[in-house]
Short mmCIF file of the C-alpha atoms (twelve columns), coordinates in Angstrom:
data_MODEL
# 
_entry.id   MODEL 
# 
loop_
_atom_site.group_PDB 
_atom_site.id 
_atom_site.type_symbol 
_atom_site.label_atom_id 
_atom_site.label_alt_id 
_atom_site.label_comp_id 
_atom_site.label_asym_id 
_atom_site.label_seq_id 
_atom_site.Cartn_x 
_atom_site.Cartn_y 
_atom_site.Cartn_z 
_atom_site.pdbx_PDB_model_num 
ATOM 1  C CA . MET A 1  8.308   -21.927 -10.906 1 
ATOM 2  C CA . GLU A 2  6.636   -22.899 -7.667  1 
ATOM 3  C CA . GLU A 3  5.838   -20.020 -5.362  1 
ATOM 4  C CA . TYR A 4  4.860   -19.774 -1.731  1 
ATOM 5  C CA . LEU A 5  3.523   -16.967 0.458   1 
ATOM 6  C CA . THR A 6  5.736   -15.379 3.037   1 
ATOM 7  C CA . GLU A 7  4.308   -12.934 5.505   1 
ATOM 8  C CA . VAL A 8  6.561   -9.952  6.303   1 
ATOM 9  C CA . GLY A 9  5.006   -7.788  8.916   1 
ATOM 10 C CA . SER A 10 1.471   -7.252  7.529   1 
ATOM 11 C CA . VAL A 11 2.583   -7.519  3.959   1 
ATOM 12 C CA . LYS A 12 2.266   -10.892 2.177   1 
ATOM 13 C CA . ILE A 13 4.953   -11.425 -0.439  1 
ATOM 14 C CA . ILE A 14 5.060   -14.126 -3.132  1 
ATOM 15 C CA . THR A 15 8.639   -15.402 -3.243  1 
ATOM 16 C CA . PRO A 16 10.239  -17.874 -5.665  1 
ATOM 17 C CA . ASN A 17 10.640  -21.445 -4.522  1 
ATOM 18 C CA . CYS A 18 14.006  -21.877 -2.837  1 
ATOM 19 C CA . ASP A 19 15.802  -24.797 -1.171  1 
ATOM 20 C CA . ARG A 20 16.744  -22.582 1.795   1 
ATOM 21 C CA . ASP A 21 14.598  -21.759 4.794   1 
ATOM 22 C CA . ASP A 22 16.491  -18.692 5.876   1 
ATOM 23 C CA . CYS A 23 15.804  -16.296 2.907   1 
ATOM 24 C CA . ARG A 24 15.507  -12.633 3.776   1 
ATOM 25 C CA . VAL A 25 13.670  -10.474 1.281   1 
ATOM 26 C CA . SER A 26 14.286  -6.818  0.474   1 
ATOM 27 C CA . MET A 27 11.749  -4.725  -1.445  1 
ATOM 28 C CA . GLY A 28 13.294  -2.282  -3.898  1 
ATOM 29 C CA . ALA A 29 11.776  0.641   -5.785  1 
ATOM 30 C CA . THR A 30 8.090   0.508   -6.745  1 
ATOM 31 C CA . MET A 31 6.663   1.920   -9.955  1 
ATOM 32 C CA . THR A 32 2.891   2.527   -10.311 1 
ATOM 33 C CA . THR A 33 0.858   3.326   -13.405 1 
ATOM 34 C CA . CYS A 34 -1.209  6.434   -13.133 1 
ATOM 35 C CA . LEU A 35 -4.508  5.865   -14.884 1 
ATOM 36 C CA . GLY A 36 -7.459  7.995   -14.015 1 
ATOM 37 C CA . TRP A 37 -10.027 5.815   -12.223 1 
ATOM 38 C CA . GLN A 38 -13.324 6.567   -10.546 1 
ATOM 39 C CA . PRO A 39 -14.404 3.786   -8.091  1 
ATOM 40 C CA . VAL A 40 -18.064 2.686   -8.272  1 
ATOM 41 C CA . PHE A 41 -19.754 0.917   -5.378  1 
ATOM 42 C CA . ASP A 42 -23.152 -0.718  -4.920  1 
ATOM 43 C CA . LYS A 43 -25.379 0.042   -1.905  1 
ATOM 44 C CA . HIS A 44 -23.723 -2.775  0.065   1 
ATOM 45 C CA . GLY A 45 -20.267 -1.196  -0.295  1 
ATOM 46 C CA . ASN A 46 -18.977 -3.715  -2.882  1 
ATOM 47 C CA . MET A 47 -16.696 -2.216  -5.467  1 
ATOM 48 C CA . LEU A 48 -18.097 -2.809  -8.961  1 
ATOM 49 C CA . ASN A 49 -15.067 -1.757  -10.990 1 
ATOM 50 C CA . ARG A 50 -11.501 -2.886  -10.427 1 
ATOM 51 C CA . ASP A 51 -8.588  -0.347  -10.140 1 
ATOM 52 C CA . PRO A 52 -6.784  -0.576  -13.494 1 
ATOM 53 C CA . ASN A 53 -3.489  0.637   -12.026 1 
ATOM 54 C CA . THR A 54 -0.652  -1.741  -11.392 1 
ATOM 55 C CA . SER A 55 2.343   -1.485  -9.076  1 
ATOM 56 C CA . THR A 56 5.644   -3.241  -9.939  1 
ATOM 57 C CA . THR A 57 8.228   -3.794  -7.229  1 
ATOM 58 C CA . GLN A 58 11.705  -5.254  -7.602  1 
ATOM 59 C CA . MET A 59 12.319  -7.959  -4.935  1 
ATOM 60 C CA . ASN A 60 15.732  -9.319  -3.881  1 
ATOM 61 C CA . CYS A 61 16.628  -12.158 -1.602  1 
ATOM 62 C CA . LEU A 62 19.569  -11.106 0.559   1 
ATOM 63 C CA . THR A 63 20.434  -14.782 1.402   1 
ATOM 64 C CA . CYS A 64 20.260  -16.788 -1.773  1 
ATOM 65 C CA . GLY A 65 20.662  -13.855 -4.318  1 
ATOM 66 C CA . LYS A 66 17.429  -14.471 -6.364  1 
ATOM 67 C CA . THR A 67 15.674  -11.460 -7.752  1 
ATOM 68 C CA . TRP A 68 12.110  -11.187 -9.131  1 
ATOM 69 C CA . THR A 69 9.404   -8.697  -9.852  1 
ATOM 70 C CA . ARG A 70 6.245   -8.415  -7.776  1 
ATOM 71 C CA . ILE A 71 3.171   -7.030  -9.658  1 
ATOM 72 C CA . THR A 72 0.044   -6.016  -7.818  1 
# 
């Protein structure tokens, strides 16, 4: 499935490819894993280890009716 970036406010959302240009996207409930994680930085402020937690959000198009899951 081709995807494109849509900017909603300051949040960029990946939406499924659609033939319509008037899609309106609604974000549903978000679930997040809760793994203990201690960030580690170098002296330049670069993070050396990635956050292992993921957030899963149900996305719905109010115009075309497509639904998908956004994982960050």
